[in-house]
C-alpha positions as CSV (number, residue, x, y, z in Angstrom):
1,M,70.8,-31.1,149.0
2,Q,73.5,-30.3,146.4
3,A,76.3,-31.7,148.6
4,S,74.4,-35.0,149.2
5,R,76.1,-38.0,147.9
6,V,74.1,-40.4,145.7
7,S,74.3,-43.7,147.6
8,S,72.1,-46.3,149.4
9,C,71.2,-49.9,149.1
10,A,68.0,-48.8,147.3
11,L,70.0,-46.8,144.8
12,H,72.4,-49.7,144.1
13,R,69.3,-51.9,143.5
14,L,68.2,-49.1,141.1
15,L,71.5,-49.0,139.3
16,R,71.4,-52.8,138.8
17,L,67.9,-52.5,137.3
18,L,68.9,-49.5,135.2
19,T,71.9,-51.3,133.8
20,L,69.8,-54.3,132.9
21,F,67.3,-51.9,131.3
22,C,70.0,-50.4,129.0
23,L,71.3,-53.9,128.1
24,L,67.9,-55.1,127.1
25,K,67.4,-51.9,125.2
26,A,70.5,-52.8,123.1
27,L,68.8,-56.2,122.1
28,R,66.1,-54.5,120.1
29,G,66.2,-56.0,116.5
30,Q,68.4,-54.3,113.9
31,P,68.9,-55.0,110.1
32,K,70.9,-58.1,109.6
33,R,73.0,-56.4,107.1
34,L,73.6,-53.6,109.5
35,R,74.7,-55.9,112.3
36,Q,77.0,-57.9,110.1
37,S,78.6,-55.0,108.3
38,T,79.0,-52.5,111.2
39,S,82.1,-52.7,113.5
40,S,81.7,-52.1,117.1
41,L,81.6,-48.5,118.4
42,Q,85.0,-49.0,120.1
43,Q,86.6,-50.3,117.0
44,Q,85.4,-47.3,114.9
45,E,86.4,-44.8,117.6
46,H,89.9,-46.5,117.7
47,A,90.1,-46.2,113.8
48,A,89.2,-42.5,113.9
49,A,91.9,-42.0,116.6
50,K,94.4,-43.8,114.5
51,L,93.5,-41.6,111.4
52,R,94.0,-38.5,113.4
53,A,97.6,-39.6,114.4
54,Q,98.2,-40.5,110.8
55,I,97.1,-37.1,109.5
56,I,99.4,-35.3,111.9
57,K,102.3,-37.2,110.3
58,D,101.0,-36.8,106.7
59,P,98.7,-33.8,106.5
60,G,98.8,-33.6,102.7
61,N,97.3,-37.0,102.1
62,P,93.7,-36.5,100.9
63,N,92.8,-40.2,101.4
64,L,93.5,-39.9,105.2
65,H,91.2,-36.9,105.6
66,L,88.5,-38.7,103.5
67,E,88.7,-41.8,105.5
68,L,88.5,-39.9,108.8
69,A,85.5,-37.9,107.4
70,T,83.6,-41.1,106.3
71,T,84.4,-42.8,109.6
72,L,83.0,-40.0,111.7
73,H,80.1,-39.6,109.3
74,G,79.4,-43.4,109.7
75,L,79.6,-43.2,113.5
76,D,77.2,-40.3,113.6
77,Q,74.7,-42.3,111.5
78,L,75.0,-45.7,113.4
79,H,75.8,-44.5,116.8
80,P,74.4,-40.9,117.0
81,D,75.5,-38.7,119.9
82,G,73.7,-35.5,119.3
83,G,75.9,-34.4,116.4
84,R,79.1,-34.0,118.2
85,R,81.2,-35.6,115.6
86,I,79.7,-33.6,112.6
87,P,82.0,-30.5,112.9
88,E,85.1,-32.6,112.8
89,A,83.7,-34.7,109.9
90,E,82.9,-31.6,108.0
91,R,86.4,-30.2,108.5
92,A,87.9,-33.4,107.2
93,Y,85.7,-33.5,104.1
94,R,86.5,-29.9,103.4
95,E,90.3,-30.5,103.8
96,A,90.1,-33.5,101.5
97,I,88.3,-31.2,98.9
98,R,91.0,-28.6,99.2
99,I,93.8,-31.0,98.4
100,T,92.1,-33.2,95.9
101,P,92.0,-32.5,92.1
102,P,88.7,-30.9,91.1
103,Q,87.6,-33.8,88.9
104,A,87.7,-36.1,91.9
105,G,85.6,-33.7,94.0
106,I,82.1,-34.9,93.0
107,G,82.1,-37.7,95.5
108,L,83.5,-35.6,98.3
109,Y,80.9,-32.8,97.7
110,T,78.2,-35.4,97.5
111,N,79.2,-36.9,100.9
112,L,79.7,-33.5,102.5
113,G,76.1,-32.6,101.3
114,A,74.8,-35.7,103.0
115,L,76.5,-34.9,106.2
116,L,75.1,-31.3,106.2
117,M,71.6,-32.5,105.3
118,G,71.6,-34.8,108.4
119,S,72.6,-32.0,110.6
120,G,69.8,-29.7,109.2
121,R,72.1,-27.2,107.4
122,I,70.1,-27.4,104.1
123,D,71.4,-24.1,102.6
124,D,75.0,-25.4,103.0
125,C,73.9,-28.8,101.9
126,L,72.5,-27.4,98.6
127,T,75.6,-25.5,98.0
128,A,77.7,-28.6,98.3
129,L,75.5,-30.7,96.2
130,Q,75.2,-28.2,93.4
131,T,79.0,-27.7,93.4
132,G,79.5,-31.4,92.9
133,I,76.9,-31.7,90.2
134,A,78.5,-28.8,88.4
135,L,81.9,-30.5,88.6
136,A,80.3,-33.7,87.1
137,H,79.1,-31.7,84.1
138,E,82.4,-29.8,83.7
139,H,84.4,-33.0,83.8
140,R,81.9,-35.2,81.9
141,L,81.3,-37.5,84.8
142,T,77.6,-37.7,84.6
143,D,77.6,-41.5,84.0
144,S,78.8,-42.1,87.6
145,N,76.9,-43.4,90.6
146,L,78.0,-40.5,92.6
147,Y,76.3,-38.0,90.1
148,C,73.0,-40.0,90.5
149,G,73.3,-39.9,94.2
150,A,74.0,-36.1,94.2
151,L,70.9,-35.5,92.1
152,F,68.7,-37.7,94.5
153,N,70.1,-36.0,97.6
154,L,69.4,-32.6,95.8
155,G,65.8,-33.7,95.5
156,K,65.6,-34.5,99.3
157,A,67.3,-31.2,100.3
158,W,64.8,-29.2,98.1
159,G,61.9,-31.2,99.7
160,M,63.2,-30.3,103.2
161,Q,62.9,-26.7,102.3
162,G,59.4,-27.1,101.0
163,K,60.4,-26.5,97.4
164,G,58.3,-29.1,95.8
165,A,58.8,-28.2,92.2
166,E,62.5,-28.1,92.5
167,A,62.5,-31.5,94.4
168,A,60.4,-33.1,91.6
169,E,62.8,-31.9,88.9
170,A,65.8,-33.2,90.8
171,Y,64.2,-36.6,91.3
172,E,63.2,-36.8,87.7
173,Q,66.9,-36.0,86.7
174,A,68.0,-38.7,89.1
175,I,65.7,-41.2,87.5
176,E,67.0,-40.2,84.0
177,A,70.7,-40.4,85.1
178,S,70.4,-43.7,87.0
179,R,68.3,-45.7,84.5
180,G,70.5,-48.5,83.4
181,L,73.3,-47.5,85.7
182,H,72.4,-47.3,89.4
183,G,69.4,-49.3,90.5
184,S,69.4,-48.1,94.1
185,T,69.0,-44.5,93.2
186,Y,66.6,-45.3,90.4
187,T,64.1,-47.1,92.7
188,K,64.5,-44.5,95.5
189,A,63.8,-41.6,93.2
190,L,60.8,-43.3,91.7
191,A,59.4,-43.8,95.2
192,S,60.1,-40.1,96.1
193,L,57.9,-38.7,93.3
194,K,54.8,-37.1,94.7
195,T,52.9,-37.4,91.4
196,V,53.5,-40.0,88.7
197,T,52.8,-39.7,84.9
198,P,51.2,-42.4,82.9
199,D,54.5,-43.0,81.3
200,Q,56.3,-43.2,84.7
201,L,53.8,-45.7,86.0
202,A,54.1,-47.9,82.9
203,E,57.9,-47.8,83.4
204,M,57.6,-48.9,87.0
205,Q,55.3,-51.7,85.9
206,R,57.7,-53.0,83.4
207,A,60.6,-52.8,86.0
208,A,58.6,-54.7,88.5
209,S,57.5,-57.3,85.9
210,F,61.1,-57.9,84.9
211,L,62.2,-58.4,88.6
212,A,59.3,-60.8,89.2
213,H,60.2,-62.7,86.1
214,A,63.9,-62.8,87.0
215,S,63.1,-64.2,90.5
216,G,60.4,-66.6,89.2
217,A,57.8,-64.8,91.4
218,E,55.3,-63.8,88.7
219,D,51.8,-64.3,90.0
220,D,49.8,-61.4,88.6
221,K,47.6,-62.3,85.5
222,A,49.1,-59.5,83.5
223,D,52.6,-60.7,84.3
224,K,51.7,-64.3,83.2
225,K,50.3,-63.0,80.0
226,R,53.5,-60.9,79.2
227,R,55.6,-64.0,80.1
228,R,53.7,-66.2,77.6
229,R,54.2,-63.6,75.0
230,R,57.9,-63.4,75.7
231,R,58.3,-67.3,75.3
232,H,57.8,-66.8,71.6
233,S,60.3,-64.0,71.4
234,K,63.8,-64.8,72.5
235,A,64.8,-61.3,71.3
236,G,62.3,-59.8,73.6
237,D,63.9,-61.4,76.5
238,E,67.3,-60.1,75.5
239,D,65.8,-56.7,75.2
240,M,64.3,-56.8,78.6
241,K,67.7,-58.0,80.1
242,Q,69.5,-55.2,78.3
243,K,67.1,-52.6,79.5
244,W,66.4,-53.7,83.1
245,G,69.3,-56.0,83.8
246,F,70.8,-53.3,86.0
247,L,68.1,-54.0,88.6
248,T,69.0,-57.6,89.2
249,E,71.9,-56.6,91.6
250,L,69.5,-54.8,93.9
251,D,69.1,-56.2,97.4
252,A,65.8,-56.7,98.9
253,A,65.8,-53.2,100.5
254,D,66.4,-51.4,97.2
255,Q,63.8,-53.6,95.4
256,S,61.3,-52.6,98.1
257,W,61.4,-49.0,97.0
258,L,60.0,-50.0,93.5
259,H,57.0,-51.5,95.3
260,F,56.5,-48.6,97.6
261,A,56.4,-46.4,94.5
262,L,53.9,-48.6,92.8
263,Y,51.7,-48.6,96.1
264,S,51.8,-44.8,96.0
265,A,50.9,-44.5,92.3
266,Y,47.9,-47.0,92.6
267,Q,46.7,-45.5,95.7
268,S,46.5,-42.1,94.1
269,Q,44.4,-43.8,91.3
270,R,42.1,-45.4,94.0
271,E,43.2,-48.9,92.6
272,Y,43.4,-50.1,96.3
273,E,43.7,-53.8,95.5
274,R,46.8,-53.4,93.3
275,A,48.1,-50.8,95.6
276,W,48.0,-53.2,98.7
277,K,49.7,-56.0,96.7
278,H,52.8,-53.9,96.1
279,L,52.7,-52.4,99.7
280,A,52.6,-56.0,101.1
281,E,55.5,-57.1,98.8
282,A,57.5,-53.9,99.8
283,N,57.2,-54.7,103.5
284,Q,57.9,-58.4,103.0
285,L,61.2,-57.6,101.3
286,Q,62.2,-55.2,104.2
287,R,61.1,-57.7,106.8
288,S,63.5,-60.2,105.3
289,L,66.4,-58.0,106.4
290,V,65.5,-57.6,110.2
291,S,65.6,-59.7,113.2
292,Y,62.8,-58.5,115.5
293,D,61.3,-60.1,118.5
294,P,58.6,-58.1,120.5
295,Q,59.5,-60.2,123.5
296,H,62.7,-58.1,123.9
297,D,60.5,-55.0,124.4
298,A,58.2,-56.9,126.7
299,M,61.3,-57.7,128.9
300,L,62.4,-54.2,128.8
301,F,59.1,-52.9,129.9
302,Q,59.0,-55.3,132.9
303,V,62.4,-54.0,133.9
304,M,61.3,-50.5,133.6
305,Q,58.3,-51.1,135.8
306,Q,60.8,-52.3,138.5
307,V,63.1,-49.3,138.0
308,F,60.1,-46.9,138.3
309,P,57.6,-48.8,140.4
310,R,55.6,-46.0,141.9
311,P,55.3,-42.2,142.3
312,A,57.7,-40.4,144.4
313,D,56.7,-39.9,148.1
314,P,56.7,-36.1,148.5
315,T,57.2,-36.4,152.3
316,S,60.3,-38.8,152.0
317,I,64.0,-37.8,152.3
318,D,65.1,-41.1,150.9
319,S,67.5,-40.7,147.9
320,F,65.2,-42.8,145.6
321,D,62.2,-40.5,146.3
322,L,64.3,-37.3,145.9
323,L,65.7,-38.6,142.5
324,L,62.3,-39.7,141.3
325,S,60.8,-36.3,142.2
326,G,63.5,-34.5,140.2
327,A,64.9,-32.7,143.3
328,A,68.4,-33.4,142.1
329,G,67.8,-32.4,138.5
330,Y,68.2,-29.0,136.6
331,P,65.0,-27.2,136.9
332,S,64.9,-25.5,133.5
333,P,61.5,-25.1,131.7
334,S,63.3,-25.0,128.3
335,P,63.1,-28.6,127.2
336,I,59.9,-29.8,125.4
337,F,59.9,-33.5,124.5
338,V,57.5,-34.7,121.9
339,V,57.2,-38.6,122.2
340,G,55.1,-41.5,120.9
341,M,54.7,-43.6,117.8
342,P,55.9,-42.6,114.4
343,R,53.3,-41.4,111.9
344,S,51.0,-40.3,114.6
345,G,51.1,-36.5,113.9
346,S,54.3,-35.7,115.9
347,T,56.0,-33.6,113.2
348,L,52.8,-31.6,113.0
349,V,52.9,-31.0,116.7
350,E,56.6,-30.0,116.6
351,H,55.9,-27.6,113.7
352,I,53.0,-25.9,115.5
353,L,55.1,-25.4,118.7
354,S,58.1,-24.2,116.7
355,S,55.9,-21.6,115.1
356,H,55.8,-19.9,118.5
357,P,58.3,-17.1,118.7
358,Q,59.7,-18.6,122.0
359,A,60.2,-22.2,120.7
360,H,62.6,-23.7,118.3
361,G,62.1,-27.2,116.7
362,A,65.3,-29.3,116.9
363,G,63.9,-32.3,115.1
364,E,64.7,-35.9,115.9
365,D,67.7,-35.2,118.0
366,T,69.5,-37.8,120.2
367,A,71.1,-35.3,122.7
368,F,69.4,-37.0,125.6
369,A,70.0,-40.7,125.2
370,P,73.9,-40.3,125.2
371,L,73.6,-38.8,128.8
372,I,72.1,-42.0,130.4
373,P,75.4,-43.8,130.8
374,D,76.7,-40.8,132.7
375,L,73.6,-40.8,134.8
376,L,74.2,-44.5,135.6
377,H,77.7,-43.7,136.7
378,L,76.5,-41.1,139.1
379,L,73.8,-43.4,140.5
380,D,76.5,-45.9,141.3
381,G,77.6,-43.8,144.2
382,K,80.2,-42.0,142.2
383,G,78.7,-38.6,142.3
384,H,76.7,-35.9,144.2
385,F,73.2,-34.5,143.4
386,Q,75.0,-31.4,142.0
387,D,76.6,-33.7,139.4
388,I,73.2,-34.8,138.4
389,R,72.0,-31.2,138.1
390,D,75.0,-30.4,135.9
391,L,74.1,-33.4,133.7
392,G,70.6,-32.0,133.1
393,K,72.2,-28.5,132.4
394,Q,74.5,-30.1,129.9
395,Y,71.5,-31.3,128.0
396,V,69.8,-27.8,128.1
397,D,73.0,-26.0,127.0
398,N,73.5,-28.4,124.2
399,M,70.0,-28.0,122.8
400,Q,70.0,-24.2,123.3
401,G,73.2,-24.2,121.3
402,R,71.2,-25.5,118.4
403,V,68.9,-22.5,118.3
404,P,70.0,-20.4,115.2
405,P,70.9,-16.7,115.7
406,S,67.8,-15.8,113.8
407,R,65.7,-16.9,116.7
408,P,67.0,-14.8,119.7
409,N,63.8,-15.0,121.6
410,A,63.6,-18.9,121.5
411,T,63.7,-19.8,125.2
412,H,62.3,-23.3,124.6
413,V,63.7,-26.1,122.4
414,V,61.5,-29.0,121.0
415,D,63.2,-32.5,120.9
416,K,61.2,-34.8,118.8
417,M,63.0,-38.0,119.4
418,L,59.9,-40.3,119.6
419,R,61.8,-43.1,121.4
420,N,62.2,-40.9,124.4
421,V,58.8,-42.3,125.4
422,W,61.1,-45.0,127.0
423,N,63.1,-42.3,128.8
424,V,60.4,-40.4,130.6
425,G,61.8,-41.7,134.0
426,Y,65.3,-40.4,133.2
427,I,63.9,-37.1,132.0
428,S,62.0,-36.6,135.2
429,M,65.2,-37.2,137.1
430,L,67.3,-34.8,135.1
431,L,64.9,-32.3,133.9
432,P,61.9,-32.0,136.4
433,K,60.4,-28.9,134.7
434,A,60.7,-30.3,131.1
435,C,57.4,-30.4,129.1
436,I,56.4,-33.8,127.6
437,I,53.7,-34.2,125.0
438,Q,52.7,-37.6,123.7
439,V,51.0,-37.4,120.3
440,V,48.4,-40.1,119.7
441,R,46.3,-41.1,116.8
442,H,43.6,-43.7,115.9
443,P,45.5,-47.0,116.4
444,M,44.5,-48.4,112.9
445,D,45.4,-45.1,111.0
446,T,48.7,-45.2,112.8
447,A,49.3,-48.8,111.9
448,L,48.5,-48.2,108.2
449,S,50.7,-45.2,108.0
450,C,53.6,-47.0,109.6
451,F,53.1,-49.9,107.2
452,A,52.9,-47.5,104.2
453,Q,56.0,-45.6,105.1
454,P,59.4,-46.8,103.8
455,F,61.4,-46.0,106.9
456,E,65.1,-45.4,106.5
457,G,67.8,-45.9,109.1
458,R,67.6,-47.6,112.5
459,G,65.0,-47.7,115.2
460,T,61.9,-49.3,113.5
461,P,62.6,-53.0,113.0
462,W,58.9,-53.6,113.8
463,A,57.6,-51.5,111.0
464,W,57.4,-54.1,108.2
465,D,54.8,-56.5,109.6
466,L,51.3,-55.5,110.7
467,Q,51.4,-57.8,113.8
468,D,54.8,-56.3,114.8
469,I,53.4,-52.9,114.3
470,A,50.5,-53.7,116.5
471,N,52.6,-55.1,119.3
472,E,54.8,-52.0,119.2
473,M,51.7,-49.8,119.5
474,L,50.5,-51.9,122.5
475,M,53.8,-51.6,124.1
476,V,54.0,-47.8,123.7
477,D,50.4,-47.6,125.1
478,Q,51.5,-49.6,128.2
479,I,54.5,-47.5,128.7
480,S,52.7,-44.2,128.5
481,N,49.9,-45.5,130.9
482,H,52.7,-46.6,133.3
483,W,54.3,-43.1,133.2
484,S,50.9,-41.5,133.8
485,Q,50.6,-43.5,137.1
486,V,54.2,-42.9,138.2
487,F,54.4,-39.2,137.1
488,P,50.8,-37.9,137.1
489,G,50.3,-34.9,135.0
490,R,53.7,-35.0,133.3
491,L,52.5,-36.3,129.9
492,L,50.0,-34.4,127.9
493,Q,48.3,-36.8,125.5
494,M,47.4,-34.9,122.4
495,P,45.1,-36.7,119.8
496,Y,45.9,-36.0,116.2
497,E,42.2,-35.9,115.5
498,R,41.7,-33.1,118.1
499,I,44.2,-31.0,116.3
500,V,42.5,-31.5,113.0
501,A,39.1,-30.8,114.5
502,D,40.0,-27.8,116.7
503,L,43.5,-26.5,116.2
504,E,43.2,-23.5,118.5
505,S,42.0,-25.4,121.5
506,A,44.6,-28.0,121.0
507,A,47.4,-25.5,120.6
508,R,46.3,-23.5,123.7
509,D,46.5,-26.6,125.8
510,M,49.9,-27.6,124.4
511,L,51.3,-24.1,125.1
512,H,49.7,-24.1,128.6
513,H,51.4,-27.4,129.3
514,C,54.7,-26.2,128.2
515,G,54.5,-22.9,130.1
516,L,54.4,-20.7,126.9
517,P,52.0,-17.7,126.4
518,W,49.4,-17.8,123.7
519,D,50.6,-16.6,120.3
520,E,48.5,-16.5,117.1
521,S,51.5,-17.5,115.1
522,V,50.9,-21.1,116.0
523,L,47.7,-21.1,114.0
524,K,49.8,-20.2,110.9
525,F,52.2,-23.2,111.3
526,H,52.0,-24.0,107.6
527,Q,53.9,-20.6,106.9
528,N,56.8,-21.8,109.1
529,Q,59.8,-22.2,106.8
530,R,62.0,-24.2,109.2
531,T,63.6,-27.3,107.8
532,V,61.7,-30.6,108.2
533,Q,63.6,-33.9,108.0
534,T,60.9,-36.4,108.3
535,A,58.4,-38.1,106.0
536,S,55.7,-35.5,106.9
537,L,57.7,-32.6,105.5
538,A,55.2,-31.8,102.7
539,Q,52.2,-32.0,105.0
540,V,53.3,-29.5,107.5
541,R,53.7,-26.9,104.8
542,Q,49.9,-26.9,104.2
543,R,46.8,-26.1,106.1
544,L,45.1,-28.8,108.2
545,Y,42.9,-31.3,106.5
546,N,41.1,-34.4,107.7
547,T,40.9,-37.0,105.0
548,S,43.5,-39.2,106.8
549,V,41.1,-39.6,109.6
550,G,39.7,-43.2,109.1
551,K,41.9,-43.7,106.1
552,W,42.6,-47.3,107.2
553,K,39.1,-48.3,106.3
554,L,40.1,-48.2,102.6
555,H,42.2,-51.2,103.3
556,E,40.2,-52.7,106.1
557,K,40.0,-56.2,104.8
558,Y,43.9,-56.4,104.5
559,M,44.4,-54.9,108.0
560,Q,43.0,-57.8,110.0
561,P,46.5,-58.9,111.5
562,A,46.7,-55.5,113.2
563,A,43.0,-55.3,114.0
564,N,42.9,-58.6,115.8
565,L,45.4,-57.3,118.3
566,L,44.4,-53.7,118.5
567,N,40.6,-54.1,118.8
568,P,40.5,-53.3,122.5
569,M,42.8,-50.3,122.1
570,V,40.7,-49.0,119.2
571,K,37.5,-49.3,121.2
572,R,39.0,-47.4,124.1
573,Y,40.5,-44.7,121.8
574,E,37.2,-44.2,119.9
575,E,35.2,-44.0,123.1
576,E,37.6,-41.4,124.7
577,Y,38.0,-39.2,121.7
578,D,34.5,-39.8,120.1
579,V,33.8,-36.0,120.0
580,F,36.7,-35.4,117.5
581,F,35.6,-38.1,115.2
582,S,32.1,-36.7,115.0
583,N,33.5,-33.2,114.4
584,P,36.6,-33.9,112.2
585,G,37.1,-30.3,110.9
586,K,37.2,-29.2,107.3
587,S,38.5,-31.4,104.6
588,V,41.1,-29.8,102.5
589,K,43.7,-32.4,101.4
590,D,45.1,-35.7,102.4
591,E,47.4,-35.7,105.6
592,L,50.2,-38.0,106.6
C-alpha cells in the first residue's frame, strides 16, 4: 500500500475537480478595500525576501527590520498559514526595538503586542503593550494614535484572559485618550464595553447624531428636533464640529462600530426598536464594503459533490476508493475538528473539550487548509501513498507542537477553524481517525447572533445581510448533509440547546466520539483559564444558561428576510430537537 503510486484516469479527473474546487473557493467575496489595498501573496513574499537580503547588507537599519516585521505580520493576517511566519516577524520586531531610540518604541511594542495576541501568547502580549504604554507616558506621547491603539489592544488582551474589570478599565482609558483624536479606536472601544453608563450612552447618542447630521441622513424624530434647534444656533454647530469633527474621517466600517455599540446599549435596556435601528445601520455600513454573491458558494458546492460523489467502496482496490476511505492517510486519533456556522456555540464546545486533561484547544487555526495544495500535487500522480500519509503526519505534528509544556498529557488537539466544514473530504483522506464535531443551533438564533456580531477580519462576507446569512446557513446545512451521506458516522452533530439542557449527556457523547475517556473536569469548563480569542470569550468563563434559546423572537418582526428562507430548516430543526426546547435547563445569564 505505502509503495503504491497515486495515479489513474479517475484520479486525474479527481484532480481537475479538486483544482476547480480551490479556484472557486478563492472567488468568495472579500471586502473591497481589502482586495484593492492588498498585494498578491507572491508580491508580498518577494518583498519579504528582498528585505531579508537588504538586512544582511545593512543589519543596523531599524527601518528594514520594522518593514520585514510588518510585511510578515500582514501576510499572517491576510494569507494565514498556521502561524509559520510569526517567529520571524517577532524576531524582526524585537531587533527593531533593540536598535531604535526608546521614545520611538511605542509603535513597535504596540505592533509586537498585536502579533503576540494573534498567536495566543497573551502574557507576552500584555508585557509588550504595557511596556509601550509606559514609554508613551515617560516621553509624553499620550496624544498619539499609537497610544490609543495600545490601550484598546490592552483591553482585548485582558478580555482574552477573562479579566473583565481590567479590560473595562483599559477600554475606558482608550475612549478618553482617543476622544477628539482617533475615531477608529474611539468607536471600537465604545463597542467593546460590556456595560454602558448613562453618560456613555448619551455621548454615543450625540456622536451618532453628529454623523447623521454631517451625512444628511437624520431620520429619527429626536435627531430632527436637535437639528431644528441648531438652526437657530450657529455657535452650536461650530461647537459640535469642534467636539465631534474627528469622526468625519471615519470610513463605513469604523462608523459601524458606533452603531453596534448603540445596539448593545439599547438591547440591554430592552429598547428593542431603537436597538434594531442601530443594528441595521451598522450592518448596512459593513455590507457596503463587501462584494458577496451566494452563487459562488453554490457553484463550489456543486463541484464538491462531483469531487466526493459517494461513499468509498470497502471492497474496492481502486485508488479513488482507497483515498476516500483514508487508507493512504495518517491514522492518528489526535485531531479534533469543530466545524459549522459562527455563533452556534462552537467556542463553548471547544472550551468543554479542552477542559479534558487529554485535550488542548488550539483555537481558530488554519494549519489544515495550507496543506491542500500539497495534497493536490500528490494526487496529480507526483507522489506515493506514503507521501499522503506524511502530509497527514505533518498536520498532526504541527498541531501537537502547539500544546504548551504545561499540558504534558494532552494527546488530542482541538482545531476550531469552522470553515473546515468545506474540507471534511480532505480531512477524511489525510486523517481517517480524526474526530469531527459539527455544532448546530436553532437557525433563527444563529442568524440573529451573526447579524449582531461585528466580525473582524476575513471569511464572513455574508454576515452583514439577513438574506445572505440565511443563504450561508442553508449552504452549510447542505454541505453537512452531503458529508453525512459520503462519510456516514464521521460528523457528530451537537445541538447547542442540548448542551444547555443536559451538559453531561452532551459531553459524554462528544468525548466518546473523540475516543476520550470520561472526565468530570469537562463539567467545570467555566473554570478553564485557557485563552479565548473569539467573540464568545466572556461566556465560556461562566456557567451554562439558557436565555439565548429563542432570543431571536425579541426581534421577530425584523427577521423576516431570514425567516422566509429558513422556515423549512427551522421546522426540521425544531422537530428533530424538540426535547431540548421543552427542557432548556436552568436560566442563569444570557449566552452568546
